[in-house]
Each structure stands twice: as C-alpha cells, then as structure tokens.
C-alpha positions as CSV (number, residue, x, y, z in Angstrom):
1,X,101.1,93.3,62.0
2,X,101.1,91.7,65.5
3,X,104.7,90.6,66.8
4,X,104.7,87.2,67.6
5,X,108.0,86.5,69.0
6,X,107.4,84.5,72.1
7,X,110.1,86.5,74.4
8,X,110.0,90.2,75.1
9,X,112.7,92.4,74.0
10,X,115.7,92.2,76.3
11,X,116.7,95.2,78.6
12,X,119.8,96.7,77.7
13,X,122.0,97.0,80.8
14,X,125.5,97.6,82.1
15,X,127.6,94.8,82.0
16,X,127.9,93.2,85.8
17,X,131.8,93.6,86.4
18,X,131.2,97.4,85.5
19,X,127.9,98.3,87.1
20,X,128.8,96.8,90.5
21,X,131.8,99.5,90.9
22,X,129.5,102.5,90.2
23,X,126.3,103.9,91.2
24,X,124.6,104.5,87.7
25,X,121.2,103.0,86.4
26,X,121.7,99.0,85.6
27,X,119.0,99.3,83.2
28,X,119.6,101.4,80.1
29,X,116.2,101.3,79.1
30,X,114.5,100.6,75.6
31,X,115.5,102.7,72.5
32,X,112.5,103.9,70.2
33,X,112.8,100.8,67.7
34,X,112.5,98.2,70.7
35,X,109.8,100.0,72.1
36,X,107.8,100.2,69.4
37,X,108.5,96.6,68.4
38,X,107.6,95.4,72.0
39,X,104.2,97.2,72.0
40,X,103.3,95.3,68.9
41,X,103.6,92.3,71.1
42,X,100.3,92.9,72.8
43,X,97.6,90.8,71.4
44,X,94.9,93.6,73.0
45,X,92.9,90.6,74.3
46,X,89.2,90.9,75.2
47,X,89.2,90.9,78.9
48,X,92.2,92.7,79.5
49,X,93.9,90.9,82.8
50,X,96.6,93.0,83.0
51,X,94.4,95.9,83.7
52,X,92.9,93.5,86.9
53,X,96.7,93.1,88.3
54,X,97.5,97.0,88.6
55,X,96.8,98.3,91.6
56,X,96.5,101.8,89.9
57,X,94.1,100.7,87.2
58,X,96.4,101.8,84.5
59,X,94.7,101.6,80.6
60,X,97.6,99.5,79.9
61,X,96.4,98.0,76.5
62,X,95.2,101.6,75.5
63,X,98.9,103.0,76.3
64,X,100.6,100.2,74.7
65,X,98.5,100.4,71.3
66,X,99.7,104.1,71.4
67,X,103.3,103.2,71.5
68,X,102.7,100.8,68.8
69,X,101.3,103.7,66.3
70,X,104.3,105.9,67.5
71,X,102.2,108.2,69.3
72,X,104.0,108.4,72.7
73,X,102.7,111.5,74.1
74,X,99.2,110.1,73.8
75,X,100.8,107.2,75.3
76,X,101.9,109.5,78.3
77,X,98.5,110.8,78.5
78,X,97.0,107.7,79.4
79,X,99.5,106.6,81.9
80,X,99.7,109.8,83.5
81,X,95.7,109.9,83.9
82,X,95.9,106.7,86.3
83,X,99.9,106.7,87.7
84,X,101.4,109.6,89.5
85,X,104.8,108.4,89.3
86,X,105.1,106.3,85.8
87,X,108.5,106.7,85.4
88,X,109.0,105.3,89.1
89,X,106.6,102.5,88.4
90,X,108.4,101.5,85.3
91,X,111.4,101.0,87.3
92,X,110.8,99.5,90.5
93,X,107.3,97.9,90.2
94,X,107.1,93.9,90.9
95,X,105.3,93.6,87.3
96,X,106.1,89.8,87.3
97,X,103.6,89.5,90.1
98,X,101.2,92.1,89.0
99,X,100.2,93.5,85.3
100,X,102.8,90.7,83.3
101,X,101.9,88.2,85.8
102,X,98.2,88.2,83.9
103,X,99.3,88.8,80.4
104,X,97.7,86.1,78.3
105,X,101.1,86.2,76.4
106,X,102.8,84.8,79.4
107,X,100.5,81.6,79.1
108,X,102.6,80.3,76.4
109,X,105.7,82.4,76.3
110,X,107.0,85.5,78.0
111,X,104.3,88.4,79.0
112,X,104.7,91.8,77.3
113,X,107.1,93.7,78.9
114,X,104.6,96.5,80.3
115,X,107.0,98.1,82.9
116,X,109.6,98.2,80.4
117,X,107.3,100.1,78.1
118,X,106.1,102.5,80.9
119,X,109.5,103.5,81.6
120,X,110.2,104.4,78.0
121,X,106.9,106.5,77.6
122,X,107.8,108.1,80.9
123,X,111.4,108.9,80.1
124,X,110.2,109.9,76.6
125,X,108.0,112.4,77.8
126,X,110.4,113.8,80.2
127,X,113.2,114.3,77.6
128,X,111.1,115.5,74.8
129,X,107.9,117.6,76.3
130,X,108.9,121.0,78.0
131,X,105.3,122.1,78.4
132,X,104.0,122.3,82.2
133,X,100.7,121.0,83.1
134,X,97.5,123.0,83.5
135,X,96.8,124.0,86.8
136,X,93.5,122.6,88.1
137,X,90.6,125.2,89.1
138,X,90.5,125.4,92.7
139,X,87.4,124.1,94.7
140,X,88.3,125.9,98.0
141,X,88.7,123.1,100.1
142,X,92.3,122.1,101.8
143,X,93.6,118.8,102.7
144,X,96.9,117.8,104.4
145,X,99.1,115.2,103.4
146,X,101.6,113.3,105.6
147,X,104.7,111.7,104.1
148,X,106.0,112.1,100.7
149,X,106.5,108.9,99.8
150,X,104.5,107.0,96.8
151,X,101.3,106.9,99.0
152,X,101.5,110.6,100.0
153,X,102.5,111.7,96.5
154,X,99.8,109.6,94.7
155,X,96.9,110.9,97.5
156,X,98.4,114.6,96.6
157,X,98.6,114.4,93.1
158,X,95.1,112.9,92.8
159,X,93.5,115.7,95.3
160,X,95.2,118.3,93.6
161,X,93.5,117.4,90.0
162,X,90.0,117.6,91.8
163,X,91.0,120.7,92.9
164,X,92.1,121.0,96.4
165,X,94.7,122.9,97.8
166,X,97.2,120.2,98.8
167,X,100.1,120.6,101.3
168,X,102.4,117.4,101.9
169,X,104.5,117.6,105.0
170,X,107.6,115.9,104.9
171,X,109.9,114.8,108.1
172,X,113.3,114.7,106.3
173,X,115.0,117.3,104.4
174,X,114.5,115.8,100.8
175,X,111.0,115.0,99.5
176,X,110.4,111.3,98.2
177,X,110.6,109.0,101.3
178,X,111.5,105.6,100.7
179,X,111.9,106.5,96.8
180,X,115.0,108.8,97.8
181,X,116.2,107.3,101.2
182,X,115.6,103.7,100.4
183,X,116.1,103.0,96.8
184,X,119.6,103.0,95.4
185,X,120.6,105.2,92.5
186,X,121.3,102.4,90.4
187,X,117.8,101.1,90.5
188,X,115.8,104.6,90.7
189,X,117.9,107.7,89.6
190,X,116.9,110.4,92.2
191,X,116.6,113.1,89.3
192,X,113.4,111.2,87.8
193,X,112.0,111.1,91.5
194,X,112.7,114.9,91.7
195,X,111.0,115.7,88.4
196,X,108.0,113.6,89.1
197,X,107.9,115.6,92.3
198,X,108.0,118.9,90.3
199,X,105.5,117.4,88.0
200,X,103.3,117.6,91.0
201,X,104.0,120.9,92.0
202,X,103.4,122.4,88.7
203,X,99.7,121.4,89.7
204,X,99.7,123.3,92.7
205,X,101.0,120.5,95.7
206,X,103.0,122.4,98.3
207,X,105.7,120.1,100.0
208,X,107.0,121.4,103.3
209,X,110.3,119.5,104.4
210,X,111.7,119.0,108.2
211,X,108.2,118.7,109.6
212,X,107.9,116.1,112.0
213,X,104.1,115.5,112.6
214,X,103.6,114.6,116.5
215,X,106.4,116.9,117.2
216,X,106.8,120.0,114.8
217,X,102.7,120.2,114.3
218,X,100.3,117.6,115.7
219,X,97.5,116.4,113.5
220,X,95.1,118.2,115.6
221,X,96.8,121.5,114.6
222,X,96.5,120.2,110.9
223,X,92.6,120.7,111.4
224,X,93.0,123.9,113.1
225,X,94.8,125.4,110.2
226,X,91.9,124.7,108.0
227,X,92.7,121.4,106.3
228,X,89.2,119.4,105.9
229,X,90.9,116.1,105.9
230,X,94.2,114.4,106.3
231,X,96.0,111.7,104.7
232,X,98.5,109.7,106.7
233,X,101.5,108.5,104.4
234,X,104.4,108.2,106.6
235,X,105.7,105.0,105.8
236,X,107.1,102.0,108.0
237,X,110.5,103.4,108.5
238,X,111.4,101.9,112.2
239,X,113.4,99.1,111.6
240,X,113.4,95.8,113.4
241,X,116.4,93.5,114.9
242,X,116.8,89.9,115.6
243,X,117.5,90.4,119.5
244,X,120.7,88.4,119.0
245,X,124.0,88.8,121.0
246,X,126.4,91.2,119.1
247,X,123.8,93.9,117.5
248,X,125.1,96.7,119.5
249,X,128.5,96.4,118.2
250,X,130.4,98.7,115.8
251,X,129.8,97.9,112.1
252,X,126.0,96.8,112.6
253,X,123.4,98.8,110.7
254,X,119.8,98.4,110.3
255,X,119.2,98.5,106.5
256,X,117.3,102.0,106.8
257,X,120.2,103.5,108.2
258,X,122.8,102.0,105.7
259,X,120.5,102.9,102.6
260,X,119.7,106.2,104.1
261,X,123.3,107.0,104.3
262,X,124.1,106.1,100.9
263,X,121.1,107.4,99.0
264,X,119.7,110.4,100.8
265,X,123.0,111.5,102.3
266,X,124.9,110.6,99.5
267,X,127.8,108.6,101.0
268,X,128.4,106.8,97.5
269,X,129.9,110.1,96.3
270,X,133.4,110.5,96.1
271,X,134.5,112.5,98.7
272,X,131.1,112.3,100.6
273,X,131.2,113.8,104.4
274,X,128.8,111.5,105.1
275,X,130.0,108.6,107.8
276,X,129.8,104.9,106.4
277,X,132.1,101.6,106.9
278,X,134.0,100.9,103.8
279,X,133.8,96.9,104.7
280,X,135.6,94.4,103.3
281,X,133.5,91.7,104.1
282,X,129.7,92.1,104.7
283,X,126.6,90.2,105.6
284,X,123.2,91.2,105.0
285,X,120.3,89.5,106.9
286,X,117.1,89.0,104.8
287,X,115.9,88.1,101.8
288,X,114.0,90.9,100.2
289,X,114.2,93.6,97.8
290,X,115.8,95.8,100.6
291,X,118.3,93.2,101.5
292,X,119.4,93.0,97.7
293,X,119.7,96.8,97.3
294,X,122.0,97.1,100.7
295,X,124.3,94.0,99.4
296,X,124.4,95.5,95.7
297,X,125.3,98.8,97.8
298,X,128.0,97.4,100.0
299,X,129.3,96.2,96.9
300,X,129.7,99.0,95.1
301,X,131.1,100.6,98.1
302,X,134.2,98.3,97.6
303,X,133.5,94.9,100.1
304,X,135.3,92.2,98.4
305,X,132.9,89.8,99.7
306,X,129.0,90.5,100.2
307,X,126.6,87.9,101.6
308,X,122.9,87.4,101.7
309,X,122.1,85.2,104.6
310,X,118.7,84.2,104.6
311,X,116.7,81.4,106.5
312,X,114.8,79.6,104.0
313,X,116.0,78.6,100.3
314,X,116.1,80.3,96.8
315,X,112.7,79.5,95.7
316,X,111.4,81.2,98.9
317,X,113.3,84.7,98.6
318,X,110.9,87.2,98.7
319,X,112.8,89.8,96.4
320,X,111.9,90.3,92.9
321,X,113.6,87.5,90.6
322,X,115.4,90.7,88.8
323,X,116.8,91.8,91.7
324,X,118.0,88.5,92.8
325,X,119.6,87.6,89.3
326,X,121.5,91.0,89.1
327,X,122.7,90.5,92.6
328,X,124.2,87.2,91.5
329,X,125.5,88.6,88.4
330,X,127.4,91.0,90.5
331,X,129.1,88.6,92.6
332,X,126.9,88.7,95.8
333,X,127.2,85.3,97.6
334,X,123.9,83.8,99.0
335,X,124.0,81.8,102.5
336,X,120.3,80.4,102.0
337,X,118.9,78.2,104.8
338,X,121.3,80.0,107.3
339,X,119.6,81.7,110.6
340,X,122.4,84.3,112.3
341,X,122.4,83.4,116.1
342,X,125.4,85.7,117.4
343,X,127.4,88.7,115.9
344,X,130.9,88.3,117.1
345,X,133.0,91.2,118.0
346,X,136.8,92.1,118.4
347,X,138.4,93.6,121.5
348,X,137.8,97.0,120.3
349,X,134.0,96.6,119.9
350,X,133.8,96.0,116.0
351,X,132.5,93.3,114.0
352,X,134.1,90.4,113.6
353,X,132.1,87.8,112.1
354,X,128.8,86.1,112.3
355,X,127.6,82.5,113.5
356,X,124.7,81.2,111.7
357,X,122.5,78.0,112.5
358,X,122.1,75.6,109.4
359,X,118.6,75.2,108.6
360,X,116.3,73.1,106.6
361,X,112.6,73.6,105.7
362,X,109.9,72.0,107.3
363,X,106.1,71.9,107.2
364,X,103.9,75.2,105.6
365,X,103.7,78.1,108.2
366,X,100.4,80.4,108.2
367,X,101.8,82.3,105.2
368,X,101.9,79.1,103.4
369,X,106.0,79.0,103.0
370,X,107.5,76.0,104.4
371,X,108.7,77.0,107.9
372,X,112.4,77.0,108.5
373,X,113.8,74.3,111.1
374,X,117.5,74.2,112.8
375,X,119.4,71.2,111.7
376,X,120.7,70.0,115.2
377,X,124.2,70.7,115.6
378,X,125.0,72.6,112.6
379,X,126.3,75.9,112.5
380,X,129.4,77.7,110.5
381,X,130.9,81.5,111.2
382,X,131.2,83.8,108.3
383,X,134.3,86.2,108.7
384,X,133.0,89.7,108.4
385,X,133.5,93.3,109.5
386,X,129.8,94.5,109.3
387,X,126.4,93.2,109.3
388,X,123.2,94.5,107.9
389,X,119.9,93.6,109.2
390,X,117.1,93.7,107.0
391,X,114.4,91.7,108.3
392,X,111.5,94.4,108.2
393,X,110.2,97.6,109.3
394,X,107.3,98.8,111.3
395,X,105.6,102.3,111.6
396,X,107.0,105.0,113.9
397,X,104.7,105.2,116.8
398,X,105.0,108.9,117.1
399,X,101.8,110.3,114.9
400,X,99.9,107.5,116.5
401,X,100.7,108.4,120.1
402,X,100.0,112.1,119.4
403,X,96.8,111.9,118.0
404,X,93.5,111.3,120.3
405,X,91.0,108.4,118.5
406,X,94.1,107.2,116.0
407,X,94.3,103.2,116.7
408,X,97.1,100.6,115.6
409,X,96.8,97.2,115.7
410,X,99.7,95.0,117.1
411,X,102.4,95.5,114.7
412,X,101.9,99.3,115.2
413,X,99.9,99.6,111.5
414,X,97.3,102.1,111.8
415,X,93.8,100.7,111.7
416,X,91.7,101.2,108.5
417,X,88.2,100.5,107.4
418,X,88.5,98.9,104.2
419,X,90.2,100.2,100.8
420,X,89.2,103.5,101.3
421,X,91.7,104.1,104.1
422,X,89.6,105.5,106.7
423,X,90.8,105.4,110.1
424,X,89.3,105.4,113.4
425,X,89.6,109.0,113.5
426,X,87.1,111.2,111.9
427,X,88.2,113.0,108.9
428,X,91.9,111.1,109.0
429,X,92.9,108.8,106.4
430,X,95.7,106.6,106.0
431,X,97.3,104.1,103.4
432,X,100.6,102.4,102.3
433,X,103.1,101.0,104.7
434,X,101.7,102.9,107.5
435,X,98.7,100.7,107.3
436,X,100.3,97.4,105.6
437,X,103.6,97.3,107.3
438,X,106.4,97.2,104.4
439,X,105.2,96.5,101.1
440,X,105.6,97.7,97.4
441,X,105.6,101.1,95.7
442,X,102.7,100.3,93.5
443,X,100.7,99.2,96.4
444,X,101.0,102.1,98.4
445,X,100.3,104.1,95.3
446,X,96.9,102.1,95.0
447,X,96.2,102.8,98.6
448,X,97.0,106.4,97.9
449,X,94.4,106.8,94.9
450,X,91.5,104.8,97.2
451,X,91.9,107.2,99.9
452,X,91.9,110.5,97.5
453,X,88.7,109.5,96.2
454,X,87.2,108.8,99.5
455,X,88.5,112.1,100.9
456,X,86.6,113.9,98.2
457,X,83.4,111.9,98.7
458,X,83.7,112.7,102.7
459,X,84.5,116.7,102.2
460,X,81.8,116.9,99.1
461,X,79.6,115.1,102.0
462,X,80.4,117.4,104.6
463,X,79.6,120.4,102.1
464,X,76.2,119.3,101.1
465,X,75.0,118.2,104.6
C-alpha cells in the first residue's frame, strides 16, 4: 500500500544548542523503518520528472522501489550505476531544486525525501557490505584526470568502469577536493568521502597527491607520459575579495582559507596545531552555502556572536533553505540588506569592526534578482574581531597559463564546446567549477559524467581512424 502521508518523514538531527558546540554530523539519518515508510510515498508516476531533475540521471523510481521492497543492496546497485558518490550526494545535493523539486508529490504536499533515501541506501551498503567491486577488464588506454573533487572523481570512476587506466592528480595532500577542504565535518564526515574514494581505487583508479599541474607536471607532459586524453576538474579555489579598506588586517580570512584550515588541516580538533583565530565576534560576508558553512564553523569554534552580512534579503539568499534554517537554529544572526564598506582595525593591526551600508531592493538585474541599492546616509558598525569573505571564487590560472591552446573566458573559466566538456585544446576536456565557476557538487558530477562519455568516444574514434 502506498504511503499517502502529505509530509515526508522528518530527518532526526542533533539539538541546535548541542550541535553548535561540536563538529559531529548534524543530521543523524533515517532508521530502517523510516526509510521503507518514506520510500512507499513514491507514486511511481509515468513520466518520472524526478529523473529529469537529476544531473547524473539516477533511476530514482527504481532505487526507491527497491527500498520499499526492502531490497537495499538492489537499491544500491541502481544508485551506484549512475552516481560515483551516492553517500556524498545524499548529504549535500540541493535536492529541493533538482529531483525533489520536480516530484509530483510536491505539488500538493511535500516531495518524497529522495536525498534522505539516497543517503540511507549508501550508508546501509557501506555498513553491511564488505565485498569489493569487480575490477573492470582493461582496454589498453590511459587517461589523466586533474583534480580529485566531485567532477574529477566522477570522470575517473566512469572511465575506469569502461576499462581505462586512470590516474588522478591532486594538488593537495589529501584527495577529495572541495569535499574535504570546503564542506565541514558536521555536513559531510570525511570518513564517508574517504570510503567513497576507496571504492574508486578498488576498480583501478590511481590517485597521486601533492602534484600541482602546471608546476610539478604540465598538461603537455601528461600526454608525453602516454595519456590519450586529459580531464581538468581542478575546481575554482581562487577567492575573491571586495577591495574595500581594511581587507589586509589580521583576522580577515577568505572563506576558502578559513574552511581549509578547519576541515583539511583539522583545526576543529582539540589541541590541533593548525593556526586559526578563535574569535569572539565574527562577520561572514556572503549568503551562499559556503557562507553558512563558515558561519556555523565559527560558532563551533567558540564565537559568541556570528553575523551573516548579505546585501539582499532573506528571500534572495542563495544558500539551501535547509542550511539557512540550521544556521538560524544554531544562533547565527542574519544582517541582510547590508553591504560592507570598510573593515576597521585597532592600533595593532587587528580587526575591530566592520562598517556596513544599509540597502534596499530596486529593479531586477540581469540575473532576475532585484538589485540592491544603497539607502542614502544609512550606515552602521558591527563590533567584530574577525571577518570572513565568502563572495565567490574563480579558477586558479596556473593550468591554463601553462597549457598552449587552452582558452578561458573573462572570469578565468575554461571555455568548452557544449555539454561534453571539450576544450579549445584537442584531447583536453574540462568540467565542474573550472568551467562554470563555483557551483554545486552534483552539477560538477554531471559534468564529469558527460566528459567521460565524450573522452571514450574521442579515444575510440582515434583508435578506429
């Protein structure tokens, strides 16, 4: 019998006043009975709009039907056929704008909890299955992948399943890209990322860390090493700043630096030697998911007051609704319709405050959002001792500046010829944030999947020609 409950099964979570003092995962996950009951809310409608909303094309009704039948290994087989990182996607994908946003149940009630079910199935498989995946038969061809973030790992996994010998080159000392340096432990435990990567290694993907492409090895040298194609999934890790007075003061961070020190360099652990300021009053400038992550991390490090300073209103915040709600519950203070104009410092060169201009919303801009306009003569100052800038990132220019024939647009993003990720350099493909600028994990994974198919067609075409 279908479950016609209009509301999805709530996700068990840590209490706000407990979780804002620790880095353990906020969401606790469904129980077995919760997952089976939620799966029975799926109507298995004829056109499957949820699949259209998934950038990697998961057979969503198929895996949910298996959960409802209590065939969890069967559900995992369907999931893993399309997604290289199901335990990750179940936690960090913006399902409300993608699969769940197109769910028929969501028209008159709440959509099926697709993301929560994906997480449950992936976690169940990890906890109950010790069998290693089968090594694909080699096809005799080699491909290099630059970057071990979501796009690179997806491309590597899909190519390995086709029989390619794939080597992933990662600039940092730990693979995972933004999954390990950017997303906090309380949203995505690092053990889960490690286990997902171990699954790729088990099917033959090699990962080399501490390799900076463009410095340690060039793209040209990767071809000289026998690789027939190269995929660039190097992300967008170059932070942007506002160029306002005071940005060079002690206590001003980019969100990337702040989160990297906490996540990858383990500054959140007691007794950690990683240097980081344990500020009492923090202003985070920006309104996206990264800003929410930085603000919630600052709170967990002991800050008494943490502000989100954002130039538009609450309705325009680009962060996921769930992340905004969690931040509010944890005591983050939202100063919306506010735009920083100056960071103040004391006589020792440390942050002592931030001056903000009050804003109001005017006519829509090119993005369709109402443009923030300054309210004449209306400013205020927040008494803070640290400022974290989270206003976006762009790709690092090192790879494109050392690779002849590789072109980028005015934002530094690599230019590709359509969905398959082919760049202006023959045999070189790209995807994820290196092409789009900062976006979501699942969109990067989708780009990796498309590029893997295109690389396979390119190499097979060369071999036959």
